[in-house]
A tleap script that builds the chain and sets N, CA, C and O, in Angstrom:
source leaprc.protein.ff14SB
mol = sequence {
  NMET PHE MET GLY GLU TYR ARG PRO SER LEU
  ASP GLU LYS GLY ARG VAL ALA ILE PRO ALA
  LYS LEU ARG LYS ALA PHE GLY GLU GLU ALA
  LEU ILE ASP ARG LEU ILE VAL THR TYR GLY
  PHE ASP ARG TYR ILE MET ALA TYR ARG GLU
  GLU ASP TRP GLU ARG PHE VAL LYS GLU LYS
  LEU VAL GLU ALA SER ASP ALA HIE PRO ASP
  LYS GLY MET ILE MET ARG TYR PHE VAL GLY
  GLY ALA PHE ASP CYS GLU LEU ASP LYS GLN
  GLY ARG ILE ILE ILE PRO SER TYR LEU LYS
  GLU HIE ALA GLN ILE ASP ARG ASP VAL THR
  ILE LEU GLY LEU TYR ASN ARG ILE GLU ILE
  TRP ALA THR GLU LEU TYR ASN LYS ASN LYS
  PRO SER GLY ASP ALA LEU ASN VAL PHE ALA
  ARG ASP LEU GLY CPHE
}
set mol.1.N position { 130.597 102.206 75.978 }
set mol.1.CA position { 129.421 102.930 75.557 }
set mol.1.C position { 128.296 101.936 75.308 }
set mol.1.O position { 128.518 100.852 74.769 }
set mol.2.N position { 127.076 102.318 75.708 }
set mol.2.CA position { 125.900 101.510 75.414 }
set mol.2.C position { 125.474 101.767 73.971 }
set mol.2.O position { 125.441 102.915 73.528 }
set mol.3.N position { 125.149 100.706 73.240 }
set mol.3.CA position { 124.581 100.883 71.909 }
set mol.3.C position { 123.886 99.604 71.487 }
set mol.3.O position { 124.205 98.517 71.968 }
set mol.4.N position { 122.939 99.748 70.587 }
set mol.4.CA position { 122.239 98.599 70.057 }
set mol.4.C position { 120.773 98.570 70.433 }
set mol.4.O position { 120.316 99.297 71.315 }
set mol.5.N position { 120.048 97.704 69.737 }
set mol.5.CA position { 118.627 97.482 69.974 }
set mol.5.C position { 118.417 96.005 70.246 }
set mol.5.O position { 118.909 95.152 69.507 }
set mol.6.N position { 117.683 95.705 71.312 }
set mol.6.CA position { 117.469 94.336 71.756 }
set mol.6.C position { 115.988 94.133 72.052 }
set mol.6.O position { 115.280 95.079 72.398 }
set mol.7.N position { 115.527 92.894 71.915 }
set mol.7.CA position { 114.103 92.602 72.090 }
set mol.7.C position { 113.863 91.443 73.068 }
set mol.7.O position { 113.387 90.385 72.655 }
set mol.8.N position { 114.182 91.624 74.346 }
set mol.8.CA position { 113.842 90.581 75.316 }
set mol.8.C position { 112.357 90.686 75.701 }
set mol.8.O position { 111.671 91.619 75.283 }
set mol.9.N position { 111.878 89.752 76.477 }
set mol.9.CA position { 110.500 89.798 76.978 }
set mol.9.C position { 110.519 89.819 78.494 }
set mol.9.O position { 111.453 89.324 79.125 }
set mol.10.N position { 109.487 90.394 79.065 }
set mol.10.CA position { 109.306 90.314 80.508 }
set mol.10.C position { 108.907 88.885 80.844 }
set mol.10.O position { 108.095 88.283 80.141 }
set mol.11.N position { 109.472 88.342 81.911 }
set mol.11.CA position { 109.045 87.003 82.309 }
set mol.11.C position { 107.829 87.120 83.228 }
set mol.11.O position { 107.354 88.219 83.513 }
set mol.12.N position { 107.335 85.972 83.684 }
set mol.12.CA position { 106.119 85.953 84.508 }
set mol.12.C position { 106.286 86.667 85.847 }
set mol.12.O position { 105.294 87.032 86.478 }
set mol.13.N position { 107.530 86.871 86.288 }
set mol.13.CA position { 107.789 87.575 87.551 }
set mol.13.C position { 108.086 89.058 87.341 }
set mol.13.O position { 108.434 89.762 88.288 }
set mol.14.N position { 107.952 89.530 86.107 }
set mol.14.CA position { 108.176 90.942 85.825 }
set mol.14.C position { 109.636 91.311 85.648 }
set mol.14.O position { 109.998 92.482 85.771 }
set mol.15.N position { 110.484 90.326 85.360 }
set mol.15.CA position { 111.908 90.579 85.165 }
set mol.15.C position { 112.213 90.692 83.681 }
set mol.15.O position { 111.564 90.064 82.844 }
set mol.16.N position { 113.214 91.505 83.374 }
set mol.16.CA position { 113.684 91.616 81.999 }
set mol.16.C position { 115.199 91.456 82.018 }
set mol.16.O position { 115.879 91.997 82.890 }
set mol.17.N position { 115.717 90.714 81.054 }
set mol.17.CA position { 117.159 90.480 80.968 }
set mol.17.C position { 117.818 91.644 80.241 }
set mol.17.O position { 117.405 92.027 79.146 }
set mol.18.N position { 118.845 92.196 80.866 }
set mol.18.CA position { 119.661 93.222 80.224 }
set mol.18.C position { 120.724 92.465 79.421 }
set mol.18.O position { 121.506 91.710 79.998 }
set mol.19.N position { 120.763 92.656 78.115 }
set mol.19.CA position { 121.696 91.890 77.284 }
set mol.19.C position { 123.149 92.013 77.752 }
set mol.19.O position { 123.583 93.076 78.196 }
set mol.20.N position { 123.881 90.922 77.646 }
set mol.20.CA position { 125.284 90.887 78.094 }
set mol.20.C position { 126.120 91.971 77.418 }
set mol.20.O position { 127.006 92.547 78.049 }
set mol.21.N position { 125.851 92.258 76.140 }
set mol.21.CA position { 126.619 93.304 75.455 }
set mol.21.C position { 126.448 94.659 76.131 }
set mol.21.O position { 127.376 95.468 76.129 }
set mol.22.N position { 125.288 94.916 76.703 }
set mol.22.CA position { 125.091 96.168 77.433 }
set mol.22.C position { 125.719 96.098 78.824 }
set mol.22.O position { 126.226 97.098 79.333 }
set mol.23.N position { 125.685 94.933 79.426 }
set mol.23.CA position { 126.247 94.801 80.776 }
set mol.23.C position { 127.765 94.930 80.793 }
set mol.23.O position { 128.345 95.210 81.842 }
set mol.24.N position { 128.424 94.730 79.645 }
set mol.24.CA position { 129.864 94.945 79.605 }
set mol.24.C position { 130.247 95.989 78.560 }
set mol.24.O position { 131.335 95.940 77.987 }
set mol.25.N position { 129.356 96.912 78.325 }
set mol.25.CA position { 129.527 97.917 77.271 }
set mol.25.C position { 130.683 98.876 77.524 }
set mol.25.O position { 131.195 99.484 76.584 }
set mol.26.N position { 131.096 99.020 78.762 }
set mol.26.CA position { 132.135 99.991 79.066 }
set mol.26.C position { 133.501 99.350 79.252 }
set mol.26.O position { 134.438 99.997 79.719 }
set mol.27.N position { 133.615 98.078 78.887 }
set mol.27.CA position { 134.894 97.400 78.918 }
set mol.27.C position { 135.355 96.974 80.290 }
set mol.27.O position { 136.502 96.558 80.454 }
set mol.28.N position { 134.475 97.069 81.293 }
set mol.28.CA position { 134.870 96.603 82.617 }
set mol.28.C position { 135.108 95.098 82.567 }
set mol.28.O position { 134.510 94.387 81.760 }
set mol.29.N position { 135.980 94.634 83.434 }
set mol.29.CA position { 136.201 93.190 83.493 }
set mol.29.C position { 134.988 92.484 84.070 }
set mol.29.O position { 134.608 91.405 83.615 }
set mol.30.N position { 134.379 93.108 85.085 }
set mol.30.CA position { 133.173 92.539 85.676 }
set mol.30.C position { 131.950 93.137 84.984 }
set mol.30.O position { 131.960 94.301 84.582 }
set mol.31.N position { 130.908 92.339 84.850 }
set mol.31.CA position { 129.671 92.835 84.259 }
set mol.31.C position { 129.015 93.844 85.192 }
set mol.31.O position { 129.175 93.775 86.410 }
set mol.32.N position { 128.280 94.774 84.611 }
set mol.32.CA position { 127.507 95.715 85.423 }
set mol.32.C position { 126.551 94.894 86.283 }
set mol.32.O position { 125.879 93.993 85.782 }
set mol.33.N position { 126.490 95.206 87.574 }
set mol.33.CA position { 125.630 94.417 88.453 }
set mol.33.C position { 124.475 95.213 89.051 }
set mol.33.O position { 123.675 94.674 89.814 }
set mol.34.N position { 124.389 96.503 88.701 }
set mol.34.CA position { 123.259 97.300 89.169 }
set mol.34.C position { 123.001 98.445 88.204 }
set mol.34.O position { 123.918 98.976 87.578 }
set mol.35.N position { 121.747 98.805 88.103 }
set mol.35.CA position { 121.326 99.931 87.274 }
set mol.35.C position { 120.332 100.760 88.069 }
set mol.35.O position { 119.574 100.225 88.878 }
set mol.36.N position { 120.337 102.060 87.841 }
set mol.36.CA position { 119.333 102.945 88.410 }
set mol.36.C position { 118.307 103.175 87.306 }
set mol.36.O position { 118.652 103.645 86.222 }
set mol.37.N position { 117.050 102.843 87.580 }
set mol.37.CA position { 115.989 103.041 86.600 }
set mol.37.C position { 115.065 104.153 87.084 }
set mol.37.O position { 114.852 104.323 88.284 }
set mol.38.N position { 114.524 104.902 86.132 }
set mol.38.CA position { 113.595 105.986 86.462 }
set mol.38.C position { 112.727 106.289 85.260 }
set mol.38.O position { 112.895 105.713 84.185 }
set mol.39.N position { 111.795 107.205 85.463 }
set mol.39.CA position { 110.925 107.649 84.377 }
set mol.39.C position { 111.748 108.208 83.228 }
set mol.39.O position { 112.789 108.829 83.446 }
set mol.40.N position { 111.285 107.990 82.015 }
set mol.40.CA position { 111.881 108.620 80.850 }
set mol.40.C position { 111.154 109.921 80.554 }
set mol.40.O position { 110.171 110.258 81.213 }
set mol.41.N position { 111.642 110.645 79.563 }
set mol.41.CA position { 111.016 111.899 79.165 }
set mol.41.C position { 109.681 111.659 78.479 }
set mol.41.O position { 108.845 112.560 78.404 }
set mol.42.N position { 109.483 110.472 77.990 }
set mol.42.CA position { 108.248 110.079 77.325 }
set mol.42.C position { 107.827 108.762 77.964 }
set mol.42.O position { 108.213 108.499 79.103 }
set mol.43.N position { 107.074 107.948 77.298 }
set mol.43.CA position { 106.573 106.685 77.840 }
set mol.43.C position { 107.617 105.581 77.728 }
set mol.43.O position { 107.388 104.571 77.062 }
set mol.44.N position { 108.757 105.770 78.373 }
set mol.44.CA position { 109.792 104.747 78.441 }
set mol.44.C position { 110.488 104.884 79.786 }
set mol.44.O position { 110.207 105.801 80.558 }
set mol.45.N position { 111.392 103.964 80.050 }
set mol.45.CA position { 112.164 103.958 81.293 }
set mol.45.C position { 113.618 104.198 80.933 }
set mol.45.O position { 114.129 103.625 79.971 }
set mol.46.N position { 114.289 105.051 81.710 }
set mol.46.CA position { 115.723 105.259 81.525 }
set mol.46.C position { 116.461 104.448 82.579 }
set mol.46.O position { 116.001 104.328 83.714 }
set mol.47.N position { 117.610 103.889 82.199 }
set mol.47.CA position { 118.447 103.131 83.126 }
set mol.47.C position { 119.883 103.624 82.989 }
set mol.47.O position { 120.381 103.810 81.879 }
set mol.48.N position { 120.537 103.832 84.115 }
set mol.48.CA position { 121.901 104.352 84.157 }
set mol.48.C position { 122.784 103.472 85.031 }
set mol.48.O position { 122.313 102.859 85.990 }
set mol.49.N position { 124.077 103.414 84.690 }
set mol.49.CA position { 125.064 102.896 85.642 }
set mol.49.C position { 125.110 103.906 86.778 }
set mol.49.O position { 124.755 105.069 86.587 }
set mol.50.N position { 125.541 103.478 87.951 }
set mol.50.CA position { 125.551 104.363 89.119 }
set mol.50.C position { 126.312 105.664 88.864 }
set mol.50.O position { 125.817 106.746 89.181 }
set mol.51.N position { 127.514 105.560 88.292 }
set mol.51.CA position { 128.316 106.765 88.086 }
set mol.51.C position { 127.687 107.710 87.065 }
set mol.51.O position { 127.802 108.928 87.205 }
set mol.52.N position { 127.027 107.173 86.047 }
set mol.52.CA position { 126.350 108.019 85.064 }
set mol.52.C position { 125.097 108.651 85.660 }
set mol.52.O position { 124.758 109.789 85.335 }
set mol.53.N position { 124.414 107.921 86.524 }
set mol.53.CA position { 123.240 108.453 87.217 }
set mol.53.C position { 123.655 109.627 88.107 }
set mol.53.O position { 123.020 110.682 88.088 }
set mol.54.N position { 124.721 109.436 88.885 }
set mol.54.CA position { 125.194 110.525 89.754 }
set mol.54.C position { 125.561 111.756 88.942 }
set mol.54.O position { 125.248 112.876 89.344 }
set mol.55.N position { 126.211 111.566 87.820 }
set mol.55.CA position { 126.583 112.682 86.942 }
set mol.55.C position { 125.330 113.381 86.397 }
set mol.55.O position { 125.257 114.610 86.387 }
set mol.56.N position { 124.347 112.593 85.945 }
set mol.56.CA position { 123.090 113.145 85.426 }
set mol.56.C position { 122.398 113.982 86.498 }
set mol.56.O position { 121.948 115.094 86.224 }
set mol.57.N position { 122.313 113.453 87.711 }
set mol.57.CA position { 121.648 114.188 88.798 }
set mol.57.C position { 122.403 115.468 89.123 }
set mol.57.O position { 121.798 116.538 89.192 }
set mol.58.N position { 123.713 115.377 89.325 }
set mol.58.CA position { 124.503 116.556 89.709 }
set mol.58.C position { 124.567 117.609 88.612 }
set mol.58.O position { 124.382 118.798 88.875 }
set mol.59.N position { 124.829 117.174 87.378 }
set mol.59.CA position { 125.067 118.135 86.304 }
set mol.59.C position { 123.794 118.641 85.641 }
set mol.59.O position { 123.782 119.754 85.116 }
set mol.60.N position { 122.743 117.865 85.651 }
set mol.60.CA position { 121.515 118.275 84.964 }
set mol.60.C position { 120.395 118.641 85.922 }
set mol.60.O position { 119.815 119.721 85.810 }
set mol.61.N position { 120.086 117.767 86.851 }
set mol.61.CA position { 118.912 117.975 87.686 }
set mol.61.C position { 119.134 118.978 88.799 }
set mol.61.O position { 118.294 119.851 89.018 }
set mol.62.N position { 120.251 118.871 89.510 }
set mol.62.CA position { 120.509 119.793 90.616 }
set mol.62.C position { 120.658 121.206 90.082 }
set mol.62.O position { 120.100 122.145 90.650 }
set mol.63.N position { 121.403 121.366 88.998 }
set mol.63.CA position { 121.576 122.703 88.412 }
set mol.63.C position { 120.237 123.289 87.998 }
set mol.63.O position { 119.969 124.461 88.265 }
set mol.64.N position { 119.398 122.503 87.355 }
set mol.64.CA position { 118.091 123.001 86.917 }
set mol.64.C position { 117.229 123.380 88.114 }
set mol.64.O position { 116.558 124.411 88.092 }
set mol.65.N position { 117.243 122.550 89.165 }
set mol.65.CA position { 116.435 122.824 90.347 }
set mol.65.C position { 116.952 124.035 91.113 }
set mol.65.O position { 116.162 124.842 91.603 }
set mol.66.N position { 118.287 124.168 91.221 }
set mol.66.CA position { 118.865 125.308 91.939 }
set mol.66.C position { 118.662 126.613 91.181 }
set mol.66.O position { 118.387 127.652 91.781 }
set mol.67.N position { 118.800 126.554 89.859 }
set mol.67.CA position { 118.667 127.764 89.045 }
set mol.67.C position { 117.216 128.228 88.960 }
set mol.67.O position { 116.955 129.427 88.858 }
set mol.68.N position { 116.299 127.317 88.999 }
set mol.68.CA position { 114.882 127.638 88.862 }
set mol.68.C position { 114.094 126.846 89.902 }
set mol.68.O position { 113.665 125.721 89.645 }
set mol.69.N position { 113.906 127.452 91.095 }
set mol.69.CA position { 113.217 126.708 92.160 }
set mol.69.C position { 111.866 126.127 91.735 }
set mol.69.O position { 111.436 125.102 92.263 }
set mol.70.N position { 111.201 126.780 90.784 }
set mol.70.CA position { 109.924 126.241 90.319 }
set mol.70.C position { 110.112 124.956 89.520 }
set mol.70.O position { 109.137 124.276 89.201 }
set mol.71.N position { 111.342 124.625 89.201 }
set mol.71.CA position { 111.623 123.396 88.461 }
set mol.71.C position { 111.963 122.232 89.395 }
set mol.71.O position { 112.498 121.214 88.958 }
set mol.72.N position { 111.650 122.390 90.677 }
set mol.72.CA position { 111.858 121.299 91.621 }
set mol.72.C position { 111.098 120.051 91.225 }
set mol.72.O position { 111.432 118.943 91.646 }
set mol.73.N position { 110.074 120.241 90.414 }
set mol.73.CA position { 109.297 119.089 89.944 }
set mol.73.C position { 110.182 118.148 89.132 }
set mol.73.O position { 109.962 116.937 89.127 }
set mol.74.N position { 111.174 118.698 88.450 }
set mol.74.CA position { 112.097 117.866 87.669 }
set mol.74.C position { 112.811 116.885 88.589 }
set mol.74.O position { 112.911 115.696 88.285 }
set mol.75.N position { 113.308 117.391 89.720 }
set mol.75.CA position { 114.003 116.546 90.684 }
set mol.75.C position { 113.048 115.499 91.260 }
set mol.75.O position { 113.401 114.326 91.384 }
set mol.76.N position { 111.846 115.931 91.607 }
set mol.76.CA position { 110.879 114.980 92.160 }
set mol.76.C position { 110.543 113.885 91.156 }
set mol.76.O position { 110.415 112.716 91.521 }
set mol.77.N position { 110.403 114.265 89.905 }
set mol.77.CA position { 110.026 113.310 88.861 }
set mol.77.C position { 111.110 112.253 88.663 }
set mol.77.O position { 110.836 111.056 88.751 }
set mol.78.N position { 112.332 112.693 88.399 }
set mol.78.CA position { 113.397 111.745 88.072 }
set mol.78.C position { 113.991 111.055 89.297 }
set mol.78.O position { 114.116 109.831 89.308 }
set mol.79.N position { 114.358 111.809 90.320 }
set mol.79.CA position { 114.997 111.208 91.495 }
set mol.79.C position { 113.962 110.518 92.368 }
set mol.79.O position { 114.202 109.426 92.884 }
set mol.80.N position { 112.813 111.155 92.532 }
set mol.80.CA position { 111.746 110.530 93.305 }
set mol.80.C position { 111.254 109.243 92.668 }
set mol.80.O position { 110.817 108.329 93.366 }
set mol.81.N position { 111.322 109.168 91.353 }
set mol.81.CA position { 110.874 107.981 90.636 }
set mol.81.C position { 111.951 106.940 90.438 }
set mol.81.O position { 111.694 105.880 89.868 }
set mol.82.N position { 113.160 107.229 90.904 }
set mol.82.CA position { 114.290 106.323 90.668 }
set mol.82.C position { 114.228 105.092 91.563 }
set mol.82.O position { 113.724 105.137 92.685 }
set mol.83.N position { 114.754 103.995 91.034 }
set mol.83.CA position { 114.806 102.735 91.761 }
set mol.83.C position { 116.138 102.069 91.462 }
set mol.83.O position { 116.540 101.962 90.303 }
set mol.84.N position { 116.817 101.624 92.502 }
set mol.84.CA position { 118.117 100.966 92.383 }
set mol.84.C position { 117.883 99.476 92.144 }
set mol.84.O position { 117.374 98.775 93.019 }
set mol.85.N position { 118.257 98.994 90.956 }
set mol.85.CA position { 118.022 97.594 90.577 }
set mol.85.C position { 119.323 96.801 90.591 }
set mol.85.O position { 120.295 97.180 89.938 }
set mol.86.N position { 119.336 95.711 91.330 }
set mol.86.CA position { 120.459 94.782 91.241 }
set mol.86.C position { 120.135 93.748 90.180 }
set mol.86.O position { 119.030 93.208 90.134 }
set mol.87.N position { 121.108 93.482 89.335 }
set mol.87.CA position { 120.927 92.446 88.325 }
set mol.87.C position { 121.183 91.093 88.973 }
set mol.87.O position { 122.141 90.934 89.730 }
set mol.88.N position { 120.330 90.119 88.677 }
set mol.88.CA position { 120.550 88.776 89.217 }
set mol.88.C position { 121.621 88.069 88.389 }
set mol.88.O position { 122.193 88.665 87.476 }
set mol.89.N position { 121.890 86.814 88.699 }
set mol.89.CA position { 122.966 86.081 88.022 }
set mol.89.C position { 122.729 85.898 86.525 }
set mol.89.O position { 123.673 85.679 85.767 }
set mol.90.N position { 121.473 85.989 86.102 }
set mol.90.CA position { 121.157 85.888 84.671 }
set mol.90.C position { 121.088 87.261 84.001 }
set mol.90.O position { 120.724 87.366 82.830 }
set mol.91.N position { 121.436 88.308 84.745 }
set mol.91.CA position { 121.437 89.659 84.191 }
set mol.91.C position { 120.059 90.284 84.097 }
set mol.91.O position { 119.841 91.185 83.287 }
set mol.92.N position { 119.125 89.816 84.916 }
set mol.92.CA position { 117.758 90.335 84.883 }
set mol.92.C position { 117.548 91.364 85.990 }
set mol.92.O position { 118.165 91.303 87.054 }
set mol.93.N position { 116.653 92.313 85.703 }
set mol.93.CA position { 116.213 93.260 86.721 }
set mol.93.C position { 114.700 93.155 86.856 }
set mol.93.O position { 113.999 92.760 85.924 }
set mol.94.N position { 114.224 93.512 88.020 }
set mol.94.CA position { 112.784 93.623 88.231 }
set mol.94.C position { 112.439 95.089 88.074 }
set mol.94.O position { 112.967 95.945 88.784 }
set mol.95.N position { 111.552 95.371 87.143 }
set mol.95.CA position { 111.116 96.748 86.928 }
set mol.95.C position { 109.947 97.017 87.863 }
set mol.95.O position { 108.963 96.277 87.849 }
set mol.96.N position { 110.039 98.072 88.682 }
set mol.96.CA position { 108.928 98.370 89.601 }
set mol.96.C position { 107.623 98.600 88.836 }
set mol.96.O position { 107.630 99.092 87.708 }
set mol.97.N position { 106.523 98.242 89.459 }
set mol.97.CA position { 105.223 98.319 88.790 }
set mol.97.C position { 104.886 99.736 88.343 }
set mol.97.O position { 104.293 99.908 87.277 }
set mol.98.N position { 105.244 100.762 89.121 }
set mol.98.CA position { 104.912 102.131 88.722 }
set mol.98.C position { 105.659 102.545 87.457 }
set mol.98.O position { 105.143 103.343 86.674 }
set mol.99.N position { 106.862 102.017 87.244 }
set mol.99.CA position { 107.589 102.322 86.012 }
set mol.99.C position { 107.045 101.508 84.831 }
set mol.99.O position { 106.967 102.012 83.711 }
set mol.100.N position { 106.672 100.262 85.084 }
set mol.100.CA position { 106.046 99.472 84.012 }
set mol.100.C position { 104.744 100.139 83.565 }
set mol.100.O position { 104.441 100.196 82.373 }
set mol.101.N position { 103.990 100.634 84.521 }
set mol.101.CA position { 102.742 101.326 84.199 }
set mol.101.C position { 103.022 102.598 83.388 }
set mol.101.O position { 102.354 102.859 82.387 }
set mol.102.N position { 103.995 103.371 83.818 }
set mol.102.CA position { 104.371 104.596 83.104 }
set mol.102.C position { 104.745 104.298 81.654 }
set mol.102.O position { 104.325 105.009 80.740 }
set mol.103.N position { 105.530 103.252 81.448 }
set mol.103.CA position { 106.021 102.900 80.113 }
set mol.103.C position { 105.052 101.994 79.356 }
set mol.103.O position { 105.320 101.618 78.214 }
set mol.104.N position { 103.937 101.644 79.978 }
set mol.104.CA position { 102.920 100.771 79.383 }
set mol.104.C position { 103.523 99.434 78.932 }
set mol.104.O position { 103.166 98.885 77.890 }
set mol.105.N position { 104.448 98.935 79.757 }
set mol.105.CA position { 105.093 97.656 79.446 }
set mol.105.C position { 104.241 96.522 79.975 }
set mol.105.O position { 103.864 96.486 81.146 }
set mol.106.N position { 103.948 95.593 79.072 }
set mol.106.CA position { 103.187 94.410 79.448 }
set mol.106.C position { 104.065 93.170 79.311 }
set mol.106.O position { 104.292 92.457 80.289 }
set mol.107.N position { 104.552 92.913 78.114 }
set mol.107.CA position { 105.392 91.733 77.906 }
set mol.107.C position { 106.545 91.996 76.946 }
set mol.107.O position { 107.703 91.744 77.280 }
set mol.108.N position { 106.235 92.502 75.758 }
set mol.108.CA position { 107.267 92.718 74.742 }
set mol.108.C position { 108.008 94.024 75.010 }
set mol.108.O position { 107.408 95.090 75.145 }
set mol.109.N position { 109.328 93.905 75.081 }
set mol.109.CA position { 110.178 95.024 75.477 }
set mol.109.C position { 111.235 95.280 74.408 }
set mol.109.O position { 111.767 94.346 73.808 }
set mol.110.N position { 111.530 96.546 74.181 }
set mol.110.CA position { 112.669 96.930 73.357 }
set mol.110.C position { 113.634 97.687 74.252 }
set mol.110.O position { 113.254 98.643 74.928 }
set mol.111.N position { 114.884 97.250 74.249 }
set mol.111.CA position { 115.929 97.900 75.034 }
set mol.111.C position { 116.912 98.534 74.061 }
set mol.111.O position { 117.403 97.882 73.139 }
set mol.112.N position { 117.189 99.806 74.278 }
set mol.112.CA position { 118.117 100.544 73.427 }
set mol.112.C position { 119.321 100.982 74.244 }
set mol.112.O position { 119.169 101.518 75.342 }
set mol.113.N position { 120.512 100.755 73.714 }
set mol.113.CA position { 121.726 101.287 74.316 }
set mol.113.C position { 122.012 102.633 73.670 }
set mol.113.O position { 122.212 102.707 72.457 }
set mol.114.N position { 122.035 103.694 74.462 }
set mol.114.CA position { 122.181 105.062 73.943 }
set mol.114.C position { 123.317 105.790 74.650 }
set mol.114.O position { 123.080 106.655 75.493 }
set mol.115.N position { 124.528 105.442 74.308 }
set mol.115.CA position { 125.752 106.045 74.811 }
set mol.115.C position { 125.919 105.830 76.315 }
set mol.115.O position { 126.561 104.862 76.721 }
set mol.116.N position { 125.353 106.713 77.158 }
set mol.116.CA position { 125.563 106.586 78.599 }
set mol.116.C position { 124.308 106.146 79.351 }
set mol.116.O position { 124.291 106.130 80.582 }
set mol.117.N position { 123.264 105.793 78.614 }
set mol.117.CA position { 122.045 105.314 79.272 }
set mol.117.C position { 121.392 104.246 78.408 }
set mol.117.O position { 121.719 104.054 77.236 }
set mol.118.N position { 120.461 103.570 79.044 }
set mol.118.CA position { 119.653 102.551 78.384 }
set mol.118.C position { 118.206 103.031 78.437 }
set mol.118.O position { 117.767 103.575 79.451 }
set mol.119.N position { 117.472 102.833 77.363 }
set mol.119.CA position { 116.037 103.088 77.382 }
set mol.119.C position { 115.319 101.761 77.265 }
set mol.119.O position { 115.707 100.887 76.491 }
set mol.120.N position { 114.259 101.628 78.053 }
set mol.120.CA position { 113.446 100.417 78.047 }
set mol.120.C position { 112.032 100.831 77.644 }
set mol.120.O position { 111.383 101.618 78.333 }
set mol.121.N position { 111.569 100.293 76.526 }
set mol.121.CA position { 110.281 100.651 75.936 }
set mol.121.C position { 109.373 99.430 75.839 }
set mol.121.O position { 109.847 98.299 75.735 }
set mol.122.N position { 108.080 99.667 75.874 }
set mol.122.CA position { 107.131 98.674 75.389 }
set mol.122.C position { 107.348 98.645 73.875 }
set mol.122.O position { 107.327 99.698 73.236 }
set mol.123.N position { 107.554 97.482 73.296 }
set mol.123.CA position { 107.895 97.382 71.877 }
set mol.123.C position { 106.861 98.079 70.992 }
set mol.123.O position { 107.229 98.760 70.035 }
set mol.124.N position { 105.606 97.920 71.294 }
set mol.124.CA position { 104.562 98.552 70.479 }
set mol.124.C position { 104.711 100.079 70.489 }
set mol.124.O position { 104.605 100.711 69.438 }
set mol.125.N position { 104.954 100.672 71.647 }
set mol.125.CA position { 105.148 102.125 71.731 }
set mol.125.C position { 106.424 102.557 71.018 }
set mol.125.O position { 106.442 103.580 70.334 }
set mol.126.N position { 107.486 101.780 71.179 }
set mol.126.CA position { 108.732 102.131 70.506 }
set mol.126.C position { 108.540 102.139 68.988 }
set mol.126.O position { 108.998 103.055 68.306 }
set mol.127.N position { 107.871 101.127 68.469 }
set mol.127.CA position { 107.644 101.055 67.026 }
set mol.127.C position { 106.841 102.249 66.522 }
set mol.127.O position { 107.068 102.723 65.409 }
set mol.128.N position { 105.901 102.739 67.335 }
set mol.128.CA position { 105.109 103.913 66.953 }
set mol.128.C position { 105.936 105.196 67.003 }
set mol.128.O position { 105.673 106.135 66.252 }
set mol.129.N position { 106.934 105.237 67.885 }
set mol.129.CA position { 107.733 106.449 68.087 }
set mol.129.C position { 109.080 106.443 67.376 }
set mol.129.O position { 109.790 107.449 67.371 }
set mol.130.N position { 109.425 105.322 66.782 }
set mol.130.CA position { 110.709 105.193 66.091 }
set mol.130.C position { 110.709 106.131 64.885 }
set mol.130.O position { 109.767 106.121 64.094 }
set mol.131.N position { 111.764 106.943 64.740 }
set mol.131.CA position { 111.776 107.878 63.614 }
set mol.131.C position { 111.800 107.152 62.277 }
set mol.131.O position { 112.478 106.139 62.108 }
set mol.132.N position { 111.050 107.695 61.344 }
set mol.132.CA position { 111.033 107.141 59.995 }
set mol.132.C position { 110.536 108.211 59.040 }
set mol.132.O position { 110.104 109.283 59.464 }
set mol.133.N position { 110.598 107.921 57.774 }
set mol.133.CA position { 110.047 108.799 56.753 }
set mol.133.C position { 110.587 110.213 56.807 }
set mol.133.O position { 111.798 110.423 56.864 }
set mol.134.N position { 109.679 111.187 56.788 }
set mol.134.CA position { 110.054 112.601 56.746 }
set mol.134.C position { 110.885 113.009 57.959 }
set mol.134.O position { 111.862 113.746 57.821 }
set mol.135.N position { 110.504 112.536 59.147 }
set mol.135.CA position { 111.246 112.909 60.361 }
set mol.135.C position { 112.699 112.452 60.257 }
set mol.135.O position { 113.613 113.182 60.641 }
set mol.136.N position { 112.907 111.256 59.744 }
set mol.136.CA position { 114.263 110.737 59.597 }
set mol.136.C position { 115.024 111.505 58.518 }
set mol.136.O position { 116.223 111.745 58.659 }
set mol.137.N position { 114.348 111.886 57.460 }
set mol.137.CA position { 114.985 112.679 56.403 }
set mol.137.C position { 115.399 114.057 56.904 }
set mol.137.O position { 116.476 114.544 56.560 }
set mol.138.N position { 114.556 114.686 57.711 }
set mol.138.CA position { 114.893 116.001 58.287 }
set mol.138.C position { 116.105 115.850 59.200 }
set mol.138.O position { 117.024 116.668 59.155 }
set mol.139.N position { 116.108 114.830 60.010 }
set mol.139.CA position { 117.218 114.597 60.918 }
set mol.139.C position { 118.516 114.368 60.133 }
set mol.139.O position { 119.562 114.914 60.483 }
set mol.140.N position { 118.442 113.569 59.089 }
set mol.140.CA position { 119.624 113.310 58.254 }
set mol.140.C position { 120.128 114.613 57.625 }
set mol.140.O position { 121.333 114.861 57.591 }
set mol.141.N position { 119.221 115.429 57.134 }
set mol.141.CA position { 119.606 116.714 56.542 }
set mol.141.C position { 120.282 117.609 57.588 }
set mol.141.O position { 121.292 118.248 57.296 }
set mol.142.N position { 119.721 117.656 58.818 }
set mol.142.CA position { 120.302 118.475 59.875 }
set mol.142.C position { 121.718 118.009 60.241 }
set mol.142.O position { 122.544 118.807 60.685 }
set mol.143.N position { 121.990 116.721 60.052 }
set mol.143.CA position { 123.320 116.180 60.336 }
set mol.143.C position { 124.275 116.353 59.142 }
set mol.143.O position { 125.462 116.043 59.241 }
set mol.144.N position { 123.748 116.847 58.025 }
set mol.144.CA position { 124.593 117.091 56.878 }
set mol.144.C position { 124.675 115.949 55.889 }
set mol.144.O position { 125.584 115.916 55.060 }
set mol.145.N position { 123.738 115.007 55.959 }
set mol.145.CA position { 123.724 113.885 55.006 }
set mol.145.C position { 122.859 114.220 53.813 }
set mol.145.O position { 122.721 113.403 52.902 }
savepdb mol mol.pdb
quit
């Protein structure tokens, strides 16, 4: 499972290192060597292992598009915006410029491991959107804390 918060930086070539703990989060003997990246629901980038990406597309996107033809935009947004990234030997990926623009990523990056996906945020945007105060208290109450 992916989990944790990490703060790498984009290098001068537009690469970001995926932390080793995320690259071996599922207990595989070999490190993850590719990720599928696409638009997030907000101003961030989502990244999936290939098998999780296929599951997301089949179980969420295809069903939504088939059930509601007017929702074909969902498929165009996520699948059309997807990019297959190979990790280099240092565990870095190159984020396509259109996704960096979408997520407003310039240099400082926050990477979150969220169970079956990774989110990549511009740190400044993540800090503005990170739950705190009343929102966090409501969430805690809804969970029974």
